[in-house]
C-alpha positions as CSV (number, residue, x, y, z in Angstrom):
1,M,0.0,0.0,0.0
2,D,1.0,3.6,-0.5
3,F,-0.2,5.2,2.8
4,V,0.4,8.9,1.8
5,K,-1.1,8.5,-1.6
6,D,-4.2,6.7,-0.1
7,M,-4.7,9.4,2.5
8,R,-4.3,12.2,0.0
9,Q,-6.9,10.6,-2.3
10,K,-9.3,10.1,0.6
11,A,-9.0,13.7,1.7
12,L,-9.5,14.8,-1.9
13,S,-12.7,12.7,-2.1
14,L,-14.1,13.8,1.3
15,Q,-13.6,17.5,0.8
16,K,-13.7,18.5,4.5
17,K,-12.8,21.8,6.1
18,L,-9.4,22.3,7.6
19,V,-8.2,24.8,10.2
20,L,-4.5,25.6,10.7
21,P,-4.4,27.7,13.9
22,E,-0.7,28.7,13.6
23,G,-1.6,31.1,10.9
24,T,1.5,33.3,11.0
25,E,4.0,30.4,11.0
26,P,5.9,30.3,7.6
27,R,5.8,26.6,7.0
28,T,2.1,26.5,7.8
29,I,1.4,29.3,5.3
30,K,3.2,27.4,2.6
31,A,1.4,24.2,3.4
32,A,-2.0,26.0,3.3
33,R,-1.2,27.1,-0.2
34,I,-0.4,23.5,-1.3
35,I,-3.4,22.0,0.4
36,A,-5.7,24.5,-1.3
37,D,-4.0,24.1,-4.7
38,E,-4.3,20.3,-4.4
39,K,-7.9,20.6,-3.3
40,L,-7.2,18.3,-0.3
41,A,-9.8,20.3,1.7
42,A,-13.0,22.1,0.8
43,S,-11.7,25.1,2.7
44,V,-8.5,26.1,4.5
45,T,-8.5,28.5,7.4
46,L,-5.5,30.3,8.9
47,V,-6.0,31.7,12.4
48,G,-4.2,34.9,13.6
49,K,-4.0,38.6,13.1
50,E,-4.7,39.3,9.4
51,S,-2.0,41.9,9.0
52,E,0.7,39.5,10.4
53,I,-0.4,36.6,8.3
54,L,-0.4,38.8,5.1
55,K,3.0,40.2,6.0
56,Q,4.5,36.7,6.5
57,A,2.8,35.4,3.4
58,E,4.3,38.2,1.3
59,K,7.7,37.6,2.8
60,E,7.5,33.9,1.8
61,G,6.1,34.7,-1.6
62,V,2.8,32.9,-1.0
63,K,-0.5,34.1,-2.4
64,L,-3.5,33.6,-0.1
65,Q,-6.3,33.7,-2.6
66,G,-8.9,31.1,-1.7
67,I,-7.6,30.7,1.8
68,T,-9.7,32.1,4.7
69,I,-8.0,34.2,7.5
70,V,-9.7,34.4,10.9
71,D,-8.6,36.9,13.6
72,P,-10.2,35.8,16.9
73,S,-10.0,39.3,18.3
74,S,-12.3,40.7,15.6
75,S,-14.3,37.7,14.5
76,P,-18.1,38.0,14.8
77,L,-18.0,34.4,16.2
78,A,-16.0,35.5,19.2
79,E,-18.9,35.9,21.6
80,K,-20.5,32.5,20.5
81,Y,-17.1,30.7,21.0
82,A,-16.5,32.3,24.3
83,H,-19.9,31.3,25.6
84,E,-19.5,27.7,24.5
85,Y,-16.1,27.6,26.2
86,Y,-17.6,29.1,29.3
87,E,-20.3,26.4,29.4
88,L,-17.6,23.7,29.0
89,R,-15.4,25.0,31.8
90,K,-17.7,26.8,34.3
91,H,-17.7,23.6,36.5
92,K,-14.0,24.3,37.0
93,G,-14.6,27.8,38.1
94,M,-14.1,29.7,34.9
95,T,-15.9,33.0,34.5
96,E,-17.3,34.4,31.3
97,D,-14.7,37.1,31.2
98,Q,-11.9,34.5,31.5
99,A,-13.6,32.5,28.7
100,K,-13.6,35.6,26.4
101,T,-9.9,36.1,27.1
102,E,-8.8,32.5,26.8
103,M,-10.8,31.9,23.6
104,L,-8.6,34.4,21.8
105,H,-5.7,31.9,21.9
106,F,-5.2,30.4,18.5
107,L,-5.2,26.7,19.5
108,R,-8.4,27.1,21.5
109,W,-10.0,29.0,18.6
110,G,-9.0,26.2,16.2
111,A,-10.3,23.5,18.5
112,M,-13.6,25.4,18.9
113,M,-14.0,25.6,15.2
114,V,-13.8,21.9,15.1
115,R,-16.1,21.4,18.0
116,L,-18.8,23.6,16.5
117,G,-18.4,22.3,12.9
118,D,-16.9,25.4,11.4
119,A,-14.0,23.1,10.6
120,D,-13.8,19.3,10.4
121,A,-10.1,18.9,11.3
122,M,-7.3,20.8,13.0
123,V,-3.5,20.5,12.6
124,A,-1.1,22.3,14.8
125,G,2.2,21.9,16.6
126,A,4.7,23.5,14.2
127,E,5.3,26.2,16.8
128,S,3.4,24.8,19.8
129,A,4.3,22.2,22.3
130,T,2.5,18.9,22.1
131,A,1.1,19.4,25.6
132,D,-0.5,22.7,24.5
133,V,-2.2,21.0,21.5
134,L,-3.4,18.2,23.7
135,R,-4.8,20.5,26.3
136,A,-6.8,22.5,23.8
137,G,-8.1,19.4,22.2
138,L,-9.1,17.7,25.5
139,A,-10.7,20.9,27.0
140,I,-12.8,21.7,23.9
141,I,-13.2,18.7,21.6
142,G,-12.9,16.0,24.2
143,T,-12.5,12.2,23.8
144,I,-14.7,9.7,22.0
145,P,-17.7,8.4,24.0
146,G,-16.7,5.7,26.4
147,S,-13.0,6.7,26.6
148,K,-11.1,9.1,28.7
149,T,-7.8,8.7,26.9
150,A,-6.2,10.6,24.1
151,S,-3.2,8.8,22.7
152,S,-1.2,8.4,19.5
153,C,-0.2,5.9,16.8
154,F,2.2,5.5,14.0
155,V,1.6,3.8,10.7
156,I,4.6,1.6,10.1
157,Q,5.1,0.5,6.5
158,T,7.6,-2.3,6.2
159,P,9.2,-3.5,3.0
160,D,7.9,-7.0,3.7
161,S,4.3,-7.3,2.5
162,S,3.7,-10.4,4.6
163,W,3.4,-8.3,7.8
164,G,0.1,-6.7,8.8
165,V,-1.9,-5.2,5.9
166,D,0.3,-5.4,2.9
167,G,3.3,-4.6,5.1
168,A,1.6,-1.9,7.1
169,L,0.9,-2.0,10.9
170,I,-0.4,0.3,13.6
171,F,2.0,0.9,16.5
172,S,0.4,2.5,19.6
173,D,1.0,4.4,21.9
174,C,4.5,5.7,20.9
175,A,4.3,9.4,21.7
176,V,1.8,10.6,24.4
177,I,1.3,8.6,27.6
178,P,4.5,7.6,29.4
179,A,3.1,5.0,31.8
180,P,-0.5,4.1,30.9
181,T,-2.8,2.4,33.4
182,S,-4.7,-0.7,32.6
183,E,-7.8,1.4,31.8
184,Q,-5.7,3.6,29.5
185,L,-4.2,0.6,27.7
186,A,-7.7,-0.7,27.1
187,D,-8.7,2.7,25.7
188,I,-5.5,2.9,23.6
189,A,-6.3,-0.5,22.1
190,E,-9.8,0.6,21.1
191,S,-8.5,3.8,19.6
192,A,-5.7,2.0,17.7
193,A,-8.2,-0.4,16.4
194,Q,-10.2,2.5,14.9
195,S,-7.0,3.9,13.5
196,C,-6.4,0.6,11.8
197,R,-9.8,0.8,10.2
198,E,-9.2,4.4,9.1
199,F,-5.6,4.2,8.0
200,L,-5.2,0.6,6.8
201,G,-8.7,0.0,5.6
202,A,-8.7,-3.4,7.4
203,D,-10.5,-5.1,10.3
204,P,-8.2,-4.7,13.3
205,V,-6.4,-7.6,14.8
206,V,-4.8,-6.3,18.0
207,A,-2.0,-7.7,20.2
208,L,-1.3,-6.2,23.6
209,L,2.4,-6.6,24.1
210,S,4.5,-7.4,27.1
211,F,7.7,-9.2,28.1
212,S,5.5,-12.1,29.1
213,T,3.2,-14.4,27.2
214,K,0.1,-15.8,28.9
215,G,1.6,-15.6,32.4
216,S,5.1,-16.7,31.6
217,A,6.4,-14.0,33.9
218,D,4.9,-12.5,37.1
219,H,5.4,-8.7,37.5
220,E,3.3,-5.7,38.1
221,N,4.0,-4.5,34.5
222,V,2.7,-7.8,33.2
223,Q,-0.3,-7.7,35.5
224,K,-1.2,-4.3,34.1
225,V,-1.4,-5.6,30.6
226,Q,-3.4,-8.7,31.8
227,A,-5.9,-6.4,33.5
228,A,-6.2,-4.3,30.3
229,V,-7.1,-7.5,28.4
230,E,-9.7,-8.3,30.9
231,L,-11.2,-4.8,30.6
232,L,-11.4,-5.2,26.9
233,K,-13.1,-8.6,27.2
234,A,-15.7,-7.0,29.4
235,K,-16.3,-4.3,26.8
236,K,-16.7,-6.8,24.0
237,P,-15.3,-4.6,21.3
238,A,-15.9,-5.3,17.6
239,F,-12.4,-6.5,16.8
240,V,-10.1,-9.5,17.5
241,F,-7.5,-9.1,20.2
242,D,-5.3,-11.1,22.5
243,G,-2.7,-10.5,25.2
244,E,-0.5,-10.4,27.1
245,L,1.9,-11.5,24.3
246,Q,5.6,-11.1,23.6
247,A,6.3,-9.6,20.2
248,D,7.4,-12.9,18.6
249,A,4.3,-14.7,20.0
250,A,2.1,-12.0,18.5
251,L,3.7,-11.9,15.1
252,V,5.2,-15.3,14.2
253,P,2.7,-18.1,13.9
254,S,5.1,-20.9,14.8
255,V,6.0,-19.0,18.0
256,T,2.3,-18.3,18.7
257,D,1.6,-22.0,18.5
258,K,4.3,-22.7,21.1
259,K,3.6,-19.8,23.5
260,A,-0.1,-19.0,23.0
261,P,-1.7,-22.0,21.3
262,G,-5.2,-21.3,20.0
263,S,-4.7,-17.5,20.0
264,P,-7.3,-15.8,17.8
265,V,-4.7,-13.3,16.5
266,R,-2.4,-16.0,15.1
267,G,-0.8,-14.9,11.8
268,K,-3.2,-11.9,11.5
269,V,-1.9,-9.1,13.8
270,N,-1.9,-5.6,12.2
271,T,-2.1,-3.5,15.4
272,L,0.4,-3.6,18.2
273,I,-0.2,-2.0,21.7
274,F,2.9,-1.3,23.7
275,P,2.8,-1.5,27.5
276,D,4.4,1.9,27.9
277,L,5.9,4.8,26.0
278,G,9.5,3.6,26.4
279,A,8.7,0.3,24.7
280,G,6.6,2.0,22.0
281,N,9.1,4.7,21.2
282,I,12.0,2.4,21.1
283,G,10.1,-0.2,19.2
284,Y,9.0,1.9,16.3
285,K,12.4,3.5,15.9
286,L,14.2,0.1,15.8
287,V,11.8,-1.1,13.2
288,Q,12.2,2.1,11.3
289,R,16.0,2.1,11.3
290,L,17.0,-1.5,11.4
291,G,14.0,-2.9,9.5
292,K,14.2,0.0,6.9
293,A,10.5,0.7,7.4
294,E,8.7,4.0,6.9
295,A,7.1,5.5,10.0
296,F,4.2,8.0,9.5
297,G,3.1,9.9,12.5
298,P,2.6,10.3,15.3
299,F,-1.1,10.8,14.7
300,L,-3.4,11.6,17.7
301,Q,-6.3,9.3,18.3
302,G,-9.1,9.0,20.8
303,F,-10.4,12.5,20.3
304,A,-14.1,13.0,19.4
305,K,-13.1,14.8,16.2
306,P,-9.9,14.7,14.3
307,I,-6.9,16.8,15.3
308,S,-3.2,16.2,14.8
309,D,0.0,17.4,16.5
310,L,3.1,18.2,14.5
311,S,6.7,18.1,15.4
312,R,8.2,21.6,15.8
313,G,10.7,20.5,13.3
314,A,8.1,19.5,10.7
315,S,8.7,20.4,7.1
316,V,6.1,21.9,4.8
317,E,5.5,18.5,3.3
318,D,5.1,17.0,6.8
319,I,2.3,19.5,7.4
320,V,0.6,18.8,4.1
321,V,0.7,15.0,4.7
322,T,-0.5,15.3,8.3
323,S,-3.3,17.5,7.1
324,A,-4.3,15.0,4.5
325,V,-4.3,12.2,7.0
326,T,-6.3,14.2,9.5
327,L,-8.9,15.3,6.9
328,A,-9.2,11.7,5.8
329,R,-10.4,10.8,9.3
330,A,-13.2,13.4,9.2
331,K,-16.6,11.9,9.1
């Protein structure tokens, strides 16, 4: 499969609305032009002071025809957005005046556009910390029903088509939650399963990984994964899963037969859930470097509506690709 081509094509066909809150950031402005020219979105909105966006665009030699600019400080939607934000946060002691001030922040404004349907997807992070993007998303967009956990996944495209879906697998969580609880691992598994459907176009087959297979070791970290599996069983999700499994027991049928005979995931795994961020981050980078795989992401998952976080070192092409992927997830 060609993941980037597939996501671009899906975004093109869906024609959803994109907001890029970091509207004065040079790479973001260039990416907005490409996204609009390639018609990957029905509309592209840059958030920020119009004079600053126009000045930066002129400096970069970018024409902004066909791209919408929204300045929160002068937008006719400011009162509506502030009131919605106040209603969301008043239980935490927020006043209406605070809501009006805080809604002027570009990340919150972008998230509110998505919440209220003025945009279908948001991409940020080129000049913002991941924590700030997550906070805006969690406070305003929230997580999917039945889950309290926002996490991330990578799409790993290996050169060997026998793995996963034509060589592609979902790795999760590799970027957000350092030490997930059993409840969070169960949430991550459900979110990653949905990412598998959206990104790989396949029915998820999920393995919850550990350094133990079916009780071969006894440790609190193993027990955490075992508990996550039991939570999943109680939820009866609409996908096949098993755990706790060592990586070879999850991926290699002959090893599965020895270590986890009768496992429902035998020879079919396309989604790997790591027990913590250390394992996930190390795991995807080893596969990427030693296995010569392509790693796309991280992509945020578990939010009620699609948003994505960028690396602050992201290139213009990275922003375009992440935008296409995020738009492709919009329903």
